[in-house]
C-alpha positions in Angstrom: 28.0 -5.0 -13.5 25.4 -4.1 -16.1 22.1 -2.2 -16.0 20.2 -4.6 -18.3 17.4 -6.9 -17.4 19.6 -9.5 -15.7 21.7 -6.9 -13.9 18.8 -5.0 -12.4 17.1 -8.2 -11.5 20.2 -9.3 -9.7 20.4 -6.0 -7.8 16.8 -6.2 -6.6 17.3 -9.9 -5.6 20.5 -9.2 -3.7 19.0 -6.2 -2.0 16.1 -8.5 -0.8 18.8 -10.9 0.5 20.3 -8.2 2.6 23.2 -7.1 0.4 24.0 -3.5 -0.6 24.4 -3.6 -4.4 26.3 -1.1 -6.5 25.4 -1.2 -10.3 28.2 -0.3 -12.7 27.1 0.6 -16.3 29.5 1.4 -19.1 26.9 3.4 -21.0 26.6 7.2 -20.2 22.9 6.8 -19.4 19.9 4.5 -19.4 19.2 2.8 -22.8 15.7 3.2 -24.1 13.7 1.1 -26.5 15.4 -2.0 -27.6 14.1 -4.8 -29.8 11.2 -7.1 -28.9 11.2 -9.8 -26.2 8.8 -12.5 -25.2 8.5 -12.9 -21.4 7.3 -16.4 -20.3 5.9 -17.5 -17.0 9.3 -18.4 -15.5 10.4 -14.8 -15.9 7.1 -13.2 -14.9 6.8 -15.4 -11.8 10.4 -14.5 -10.7 9.6 -10.9 -11.3 6.7 -11.2 -9.0 8.9 -12.5 -6.2 11.1 -9.6 -6.7 8.2 -7.3 -6.0 7.6 -6.4 -9.7 3.9 -7.0 -9.9 2.9 -4.7 -12.8 4.3 -3.4 -16.0 5.3 -6.7 -17.6 2.0 -7.4 -19.3 1.7 -8.2 -23.0 2.1 -5.0 -25.1 0.5 -6.3 -28.2 -2.2 -4.1 -29.7 -5.8 -5.2 -29.1 -6.4 -5.6 -32.9 -3.2 -7.7 -33.4 -3.2 -10.1 -36.4 -0.4 -12.2 -37.8 0.4 -12.8 -41.4 3.1 -14.5 -43.6 4.0 -12.1 -46.4 6.0 -12.5 -49.6 8.1 -9.9 -51.5 5.1 -8.9 -53.6 3.2 -7.9 -50.5 0.8 -10.8 -50.6 -0.3 -11.7 -47.1 -1.7 -15.0 -45.7 -3.0 -15.4 -42.1 -0.5 -17.4 -40.1 0.5 -17.9 -36.5 2.9 -15.4 -35.1 5.5 -15.4 -32.3 2.8 -14.5 -29.7 0.6 -17.5 -30.8 3.0 -20.2 -29.6 2.0 -22.3 -26.6 3.2 -20.8 -23.3 1.6 -17.4 -24.0 4.6 -15.2 -23.9 4.0 -11.5 -23.1 5.4 -9.5 -25.9 7.1 -6.1 -25.1 10.1 -4.1 -25.9 13.3 -4.7 -24.0 13.1 -1.1 -22.8 9.6 -1.7 -21.3 11.0 -4.5 -19.1 14.1 -2.4 -18.2 11.9 0.6 -17.2 9.9 -1.6 -14.9 13.0 -3.1 -13.3 14.7 0.3 -12.9 11.6 1.6 -11.0 11.9 -1.4 -8.7 15.5 -0.5 -7.6 15.6 0.6 -4.0 16.5 4.2 -3.4 19.8 3.2 -1.7 21.0 1.2 -4.8 23.7 3.3 -6.4 24.1 3.3 -10.2 27.3 4.6 -11.8 27.2 5.3 -15.5 30.1 5.6 -17.8 32.0 3.2 -15.6 33.7 -0.1 -16.5 35.9 -2.6 -14.6 39.5 -2.8 -15.9 40.9 -5.3 -13.3 39.5 -7.7 -10.8 41.7 -9.3 -8.2 40.4 -11.8 -5.6 41.3 -13.3 -2.3 39.4 -15.4 0.2 37.6 -12.5 1.7 36.5 -10.4 -1.3 37.3 -9.0 -4.7 39.3 -5.8 -5.4 37.9 -4.1 -8.6 39.6 -1.3 -10.5 36.9 0.9 -12.0 37.4 3.4 -14.8 35.3 6.4 -15.4 35.2 6.5 -19.1 34.0 10.2 -19.1 37.2 11.5 -17.6 39.6 8.5 -17.6 40.0 8.5 -13.8 40.3 5.2 -12.0 39.4 4.0 -8.5 39.9 0.7 -6.6 37.1 -0.6 -4.5 36.5 -3.8 -2.6 33.4 -6.0 -2.8 32.1 -9.2 -1.2 30.7 -10.4 -4.5 31.0 -9.3 -8.2 28.0 -10.1 -10.4 28.8 -10.0 -14.1 25.6 -9.2 -15.9 27.2 -7.2 -18.7 26.0 -9.1 -21.7 27.2 -11.4 -24.5 30.7 -9.8 -24.7 31.0 -9.4 -20.9 34.0 -7.5 -19.6 33.8 -9.2 -16.3 34.0 -12.6 -18.0 37.1 -11.5 -20.0 38.8 -10.3 -16.8 38.1 -13.3 -14.7 37.4 -16.3 -17.1 39.4 -15.4 -20.2 38.9 -14.1 -23.8 35.6 -14.3 -25.7 37.0 -16.8 -28.1 37.2 -19.4 -25.4 33.5 -19.2 -24.7 31.5 -17.8 -27.6 30.1 -20.2 -30.2 29.0 -18.6 -33.4 25.9 -19.9 -35.1 26.7 -18.2 -38.4 23.6 -15.9 -38.4 23.3 -12.2 -38.2 20.4 -10.1 -36.8 19.4 -6.4 -37.3 16.7 -5.0 -35.0 15.3 -1.5 -34.9 12.1 0.6 -34.6 10.1 1.8 -37.5 9.4 5.5 -37.8 6.0 4.9 -39.3 3.9 2.3 -41.1 5.1 0.0 -43.8 3.3 -0.1 -47.2 0.5 -2.7 -47.2 1.0 -3.5 -43.4 -1.9 -2.1 -41.3 -1.6 -0.9 -37.8 -1.5 -3.9 -35.4 -0.4 -6.4 -38.0 2.6 -8.7 -37.3 4.2 -10.0 -40.5 6.8 -12.6 -41.3 8.7 -13.2 -44.5 10.7 -16.4 -44.4 13.0 -17.7 -47.1 15.9 -20.2 -47.1 18.7 -18.6 -45.2 16.9 -15.3 -44.3 13.8 -13.9 -42.7 12.1 -10.6 -41.9 9.7 -9.9 -39.0 7.6 -7.0 -37.9 6.3 -6.9 -34.3 3.5 -4.4 -33.5 3.1 -2.8 -30.1 0.2 -0.8 -28.5 1.0 2.9 -28.5 4.6 2.4 -29.7 6.4 2.0 -33.1 6.6 -1.5 -34.5 9.9 -3.3 -34.1 11.7 -4.9 -37.1 13.9 -8.0 -37.1 16.1 -9.1 -40.0 17.8 -12.5 -39.4 20.0 -14.2 -42.0 22.6 -16.9 -42.4 26.2 -15.9 -43.3 29.4 -17.8 -44.2 31.6 -15.1 -42.9 30.6 -13.3 -39.7 33.6 -11.0 -39.6 32.9 -9.7 -43.1 29.4 -8.7 -42.1 30.9 -5.9 -39.9 32.9 -4.4 -42.7 30.0 -2.4 -44.2 26.9 -0.5 -42.9 24.1 -2.8 -41.7 21.7 -1.8 -44.5 24.3 -2.5 -47.1 24.9 -6.0 -45.7 21.2 -6.7 -45.5 20.7 -5.7 -49.2 23.5 -8.1 -50.1 22.1 -10.9 -48.0 18.5 -10.5 -49.2 19.5 -10.0 -52.9 20.0 -10.2 -55.7 16.2 -10.2 -56.0 14.4 -6.9 -55.5 13.5 -6.5 -51.8 9.8 -5.6 -52.5 8.0 -2.6 -51.1 7.8 -3.8 -47.5 11.4 -4.8 -46.9 12.7 -1.9 -49.1 10.8 0.6 -46.9 12.2 -1.2 -43.7 15.8 -1.1 -45.0 15.5 2.6 -45.8 14.3 3.2 -42.3 17.4 1.3 -41.0 19.6 3.6 -43.1 18.4 6.6 -41.2 17.8 5.0 -37.8 19.5 6.6 -34.8 19.5 3.4 -32.8 19.6 -0.2 -34.0 21.1 -3.5 -33.1 23.3 -5.3 -35.7 25.2 -8.3 -34.4 26.1 -11.9 -34.9 24.1 -14.6 -33.2 26.3 -16.4 -30.6 25.9 -18.6 -27.7 28.0 -18.6 -24.5 29.3 -21.9 -23.1 31.3 -22.1 -19.8 32.0 -25.1 -17.6 31.3 -22.9 -14.6 29.5 -19.6 -14.1 31.3 -18.7 -10.9 34.9 -18.4 -9.8 35.7 -17.4 -6.3 33.9 -14.1 -5.5 32.7 -13.6 -9.1 29.6 -14.9 -10.7 28.1 -14.4 -14.1 24.4 -14.1 -14.8 22.3 -13.7 -17.9 23.8 -13.5 -21.4 27.3 -13.1 -19.8 27.0 -16.6 -18.5 24.7 -18.6 -20.8 23.4 -16.6 -23.8 21.0 -19.0 -25.5 20.2 -16.6 -28.4 16.9 -15.0 -29.4 16.1 -18.3 -31.2 15.3 -19.9 -27.9 12.9 -17.1 -27.1 14.0 -17.3 -23.4 16.7 -14.6 -23.0 14.8 -12.1 -20.9 12.9 -14.8 -18.9 16.2 -16.7 -18.1 17.9 -13.4 -17.1 15.2 -12.5 -14.5 14.6 -16.0 -13.2 18.3 -16.8 -12.9 19.0 -13.5 -11.1 16.1 -14.0 -8.7 17.2 -17.5 -7.8 20.7 -16.2 -7.1 19.3 -13.9 -4.4 17.3 -16.8 -3.0 20.3 -19.1 -2.7 22.4 -16.3 -1.1 19.5 -15.9 1.5 19.5 -19.6 2.2 23.2 -19.8 2.7 24.3 -16.4 4.0 27.5 -17.8 5.6 28.7 -20.0 2.8 29.1 -18.2 -0.5 30.5 -21.2 -2.4 27.6 -23.4 -1.3 25.1 -20.8 -2.4 26.7 -20.3 -5.8 27.2 -24.0 -6.3 23.6 -24.9 -5.6 22.4 -21.9 -7.7 24.4 -23.1 -10.7 23.4 -26.8 -10.3 19.7 -25.7 -10.3 19.9 -23.3 -13.2 22.3 -25.0 -15.6 20.0 -27.9 -16.7 17.3 -25.4 -17.6 19.6 -23.1 -19.5 21.3 -26.1 -21.3 17.9 -27.4 -22.4 17.0 -24.1 -24.1 20.4 -23.6 -25.5 20.0 -26.9 -27.3 16.5 -26.1 -28.2 17.6 -22.9 -29.9 19.3 -24.9 -32.6 15.9 -26.3 -33.6 13.8 -23.2 -32.7 16.0 -21.3 -35.1 14.2 -23.1 -37.9 11.0 -21.2 -37.0 12.9 -17.9 -37.0 15.1 -18.4 -40.0 15.2 -21.7 -41.9 18.8 -22.4 -43.1 18.0 -24.1 -46.4 15.1 -25.2 -48.7 14.5 -28.4 -46.6 14.0 -26.4 -43.4 12.0 -23.8 -45.3 9.5 -26.3 -46.6 9.4 -28.0 -43.2 8.6 -24.6 -41.5 6.0 -23.8 -44.2 4.3 -27.1 -43.6 4.3 -26.6 -39.8 2.8 -23.1 -40.1 -0.1 -24.6 -42.2 -1.0 -27.3 -39.7 -0.8 -25.3 -36.5 -4.0 -25.9 -34.6 -4.7 -29.2 -36.3 -4.3 -32.7 -34.8 -0.9 -33.3 -36.6 0.6 -30.0 -35.2 1.7 -31.7 -32.0 3.7 -34.3 -34.1 5.5 -31.5 -36.0 6.2 -29.6 -32.8 7.7 -32.6 -31.1 10.1 -33.0 -34.1 11.3 -29.5 -33.3 11.5 -30.2 -29.6 8.6 -27.9 -28.9 6.6 -30.5 -26.9 4.4 -30.1 -23.8 7.5 -30.5 -21.6 9.1 -27.5 -23.4 6.0 -25.4 -22.8 5.7 -26.5 -19.1 9.4 -25.5 -18.6 8.8 -22.0 -20.0 6.2 -21.3 -17.3 7.7 -23.3 -14.4 9.8 -21.9 -11.6 13.4 -22.7 -11.9 13.5 -25.1 -8.9 10.4 -26.9 -10.2 12.0 -27.0 -13.7 15.1 -28.6 -12.3 13.0 -31.6 -11.0 10.9 -31.7 -14.2 14.1 -32.0 -16.2 15.3 -34.8 -13.9 12.3 -36.9 -14.7 12.8 -39.7 -17.2 
């Protein structure tokens, strides 16, 4: 269930393991674009084992440069997201999805405008009621395994594990992400800029041959209230009462007329188990660590690929395969879920103390004291090794004292 990064990765992995996947997607067609992602080695290596050997390279422009910027438009050279150890490949979510969609075997069926409305299990399989949202018709089909890869607010998870409130943990932050229709005033082509203030931040990510992607990230005391007004209005309130300045003002006006954008609360998913009977959750549906971990896409591909591997190793024992898969992946995901609470400081400092701490870190990056500051955030060499390790190797690395 789900035609996103984790869902398509799972379909390719299961097909390699000898299964016949059917992908169910609630949207009426493939989504394009999407906000930026950073793909680390753990995801790229897994993609390679899935047969995806090209297309997941870094999409940053050749003349890329990173700056901190203030509301007056004053820029100062500063490390950007792409400069962190681990060398993430920056791209748009749609770039990764395009590559994975091309990797789907011709015999993998994709049904759009379709969503599950009931899942009933027995020892031998799962009976799923599927609704065609275009005409309202329903059909009941039987499957050996249901893979819920349908995102943060997973329908599969609701049907089998329970309501969102049982598993979602709000971090009290909001994000807005969208593409710019053109350049921002004072920001040259190829420039990445970051404006960080206590409780709020603004990011611009440039891409070669494509529009730049914008991210607003801010703290809120009332998540529900954020959804009661248009996103641009909520951003103006969150980033006020001071004038936005030319750069952010231009970006907010672009959001006001954008056809596609993401505006959502930042939430993690915590479950005691990711599988129940013949149903297993993968990606954000199972373990969303948030964008503050930087690992969403990488975890989705790697977790899905290892699921196929475990099913291949134990073709006659589904419970054993799912159990070993979860025992291997869970320590890795839990590590980065916990790290996200500190990594969030680099994205959006919550208060003045975090703001000045972040500012000091940005100034010493590359100096001998940088490693000390990074360790305080949990971004040590072990963290970087994990981002580029294979999941089974990462399991043993995390077990080391």
